[in-house]
ROVOLUM-250166 format. One line per field, with one value per residue: residue number from 1; x, y, z of N, C-alpha, C in turn. Coordinates in pm, whole numbers. Each point is the difference from the previous one (the first is absolute). Layout:
! residues N
pos: (NUM/...)
n.xx: (X/...)
n.yy: (Y/...)
n.zz: (Z/...)
ca.xx: (X/...)
ca.yy: (Y/...)
ca.zz: (Z/...)
c.xx: (X/...)
c.yy: (Y/...)
c.zz: (Z/...)
This chain:
! residues 119
pos: (1/2/3/4/5/6/7/8/9/10/11/12/13/14/15/16/17/18/19/20/21/22/23/24/25/26/27/28/29/30/31/32/33/34/35/36/37/38/39/40/41/42/43/44/45/46/47/48/49/50/51/52/53/54/55/56/57/58/59/60/61/62/63/64/65/66/67/68/69/70/71/72/73/74/75/76/77/78/79/80/81/82/83/84/85/86/87/88/89/90/91/92/93/94/95/96/97/98/99/100/101/102/103/104/105/106/107/108/109/110/111/112/113/114/115/116/117/118/119)
n.xx: (-1007/72/-17/96/-29/-119/-32/91/23/-66/-44/138/-1/-92/82/99/22/-97/-26/40/-37/33/-69/65/-56/122/-34/-62/-129/-1/132/-47/51/-102/148/93/-92/-14/116/9/-71/73/82/61/-33/52/-79/119/-32/157/-31/-91/-54/51/-108/93/-18/54/128/-64/108/45/29/49/-41/76/-65/148/-37/102/76/-168/16/-46/93/-76/11/141/25/-102/72/101/-56/-50/80/66/-55/-9/122/-32/75/-19/89/-57/88/-47/129/-7/84/-71/49/-146/23/-72/62/-75/84/-57/129/11/-87/-2/93/-28/-105/101/87/-68/-61)
n.yy: (1092/-77/4/10/83/-84/-44/-5/-73/-96/5/13/-94/-45/10/-67/139/-8/-49/-108/-66/-93/-88/-93/-16/-64/83/-83/45/-91/17/24/128/103/119/-92/-38/126/-11/-137/74/91/-67/115/-61/-110/-111/-96/-92/66/-142/66/-25/88/34/18/69/-46/5/-40/-23/123/57/-94/9/-119/-14/-49/-29/11/64/-16/-10/-135/-78/-59/42/29/-110/17/96/-29/-28/-54/17/-101/-80/55/4/178/73/-22/-73/70/-72/32/-73/-85/-2/109/-16/-38/97/92/-106/-58/56/87/52/-118/-3/99/3/-141/93/117/-95/-67/153)
n.zz: (-224/54/154/127/-57/-23/132/102/-76/-2/147/-28/-78/132/59/-86/-72/-69/95/-54/124/-32/59/26/97/4/109/95/-52/68/-5/-105/-34/43/-34/65/64/13/-1/59/66/-86/27/50/135/-38/114/-55/-12/-23/52/-99/-89/-27/32/-51/-97/-111/33/111/10/-32/118/54/122/21/92/-16/-100/-65/126/72/-132/0/-53/51/110/-13/-83/103/85/-42/-53/97/67/-112/13/120/-32/-19/81/130/55/123/27/131/25/110/72/-4/122/-14/115/-89/-15/-108/-68/40/19/13/48/62/-5/44/71/68/5/63/13)
ca.xx: (89/-5/84/-88/-13/-78/-124/74/87/-115/-53/62/-17/-158/4/43/-67/3/71/-117/55/-87/135/-14/45/62/18/-107/29/-95/63/42/-65/-103/17/46/-121/-64/23/-44/-154/-13/52/115/123/-46/102/11/161/66/40/-141/-6/-34/-137/-14/-19/154/50/-87/90/108/98/-6/149/-2/110/-18/-107/65/113/12/-73/84/43/-124/-102/75/-48/-127/-43/89/-48/-116/52/4/-156/-88/44/-28/119/115/-27/150/-1/122/7/133/7/0/40/-88/-66/-114/-43/14/9/-121/77/68/-143/-43/104/-48/-120/15/64/-106/-57)
ca.yy: (56/-105/-27/31/165/44/120/144/46/-3/126/90/-65/69/193/56/35/-88/-107/-120/-78/-147/-65/-161/-48/-127/-47/34/169/-24/82/146/137/59/36/-161/-72/42/16/-149/-27/60/-90/43/-124/-126/-92/-118/-119/-38/-135/-49/93/138/57/73/-61/2/190/128/140/52/-39/-74/9/-102/46/-52/-54/-166/-18/-127/-99/-84/30/-44/112/114/-57/-7/122/104/-36/39/120/44/-22/92/118/-28/42/-9/-66/-13/-128/57/-86/39/144/117/103/122/-45/27/-85/107/154/75/81/-88/-56/113/-30/-84/-27/100/-95/-124/88)
ca.zz: (118/23/99/135/-10/-186/-6/31/-128/-37/29/-28/-117/-108/29/-132/-110/-125/100/71/102/94/74/66/116/-6/149/86/90/98/102/-118/41/-54/-174/-88/42/-116/-157/18/2/-110/-76/-46/52/38/82/-70/7/-112/-43/-75/-123/26/-32/-118/-172/-61/-76/89/33/-38/75/122/113/82/87/161/18/-57/53/66/-87/-55/-154/-23/-2/-55/-94/-30/64/-77/-102/50/-11/-116/-50/34/-47/-157/-67/88/131/70/113/67/85/114/81/-65/48/43/110/3/-111/-139/26/-88/-93/-73/-42/-159/-92/-80/-95/-140/-125/-64/-84)
c.xx: (-32/107/-38/18/-35/-134/68/75/-172/-51/61/24/-128/-12/78/-56/-12/54/-134/65/-37/115/-46/59/-1/-37/-181/2/-99/62/12/-89/-107/-37/-28/-122/-84/45/-18/-158/-46/46/123/141/-79/100/-8/122/42/41/-96/-23/-79/-119/-21/23/139/-17/-64/78/113/120/-43/112/-17/129/-5/-159/46/75/-12/-70/86/40/-140/-127/62/-32/-138/-39/77/-57/-164/12/20/-112/-85/93/10/160/142/-35/163/-18/93/-9/100/-15/30/81/-69/-76/-157/-65/37/6/-137/59/49/-135/-36/133/-20/-111/27/98/-91/-98/90)
c.yy: (-167/-42/34/125/17/135/159/55/37/145/151/43/95/171/50/5/-134/-130/-123/-105/-115/-71/-134/15/-133/-41/30/143/-6/141/146/88/-37/18/-137/-26/88/-11/-131/7/114/-92/32/-90/-98/-66/-69/-86/35/-109/-26/110/167/48/103/-64/44/168/103/95/2/-53/-93/16/-58/46/-137/-148/-163/-59/-154/-98/-130/23/-77/108/122/-34/40/150/89/-15/96/222/102/29/105/170/-25/89/-33/-58/6/-19/37/-137/31/189/90/105/101/-17/-18/-116/75/153/45/70/-96/-37/107/-26/-79/6/101/-60/-38/84/23)
c.zz: (68/99/113/27/-79/46/4/-135/-146/15/-15/-152/-110/70/-92/-90/-105/30/-9/28/32/83/44/124/63/131/38/32/147/116/-97/78/-84/-112/-106/11/-136/-155/-16/-57/-83/-163/-72/15/11/56/-73/19/-116/-34/-52/-105/79/-52/-124/-125/-8/-44/92/42/-75/72/112/73/108/153/133/-15/-75/66/80/-106/-24/-126/-79/-68/-68/-154/-82/15/-104/-170/0/33/-125/-84/-7/-29/-168/-14/113/119/84/125/115/123/131/46/-112/62/20/111/11/-139/-123/-9/-101/-120/-92/-97/-123/-60/-82/-87/-127/-68/-79/-86/-114)
């Protein structure tokens, strides 16, 4: 999972049976809650600038979900970032941009649905 709600989504996914989850938080976590900081400390969520290569090997994840993280990128960085996102995915890449019409960010039910589709 990559996007501004990474910590909360990864935290919820880790509570699901037979689910592994990791994330990249594209923003500074200085103001993040203690749970998010714990996920970062444990290495489950990393803080990284998505304009640069992601800190993962190729095909590290079966499904990569990106939520509202590429909206602000210029075409120069978008052309570098999209192939990088595809590189770390082995089976699927889902990118959400713009207003999703969801009051609290990306719906957790939608995340679970995408996970099941990728299985």
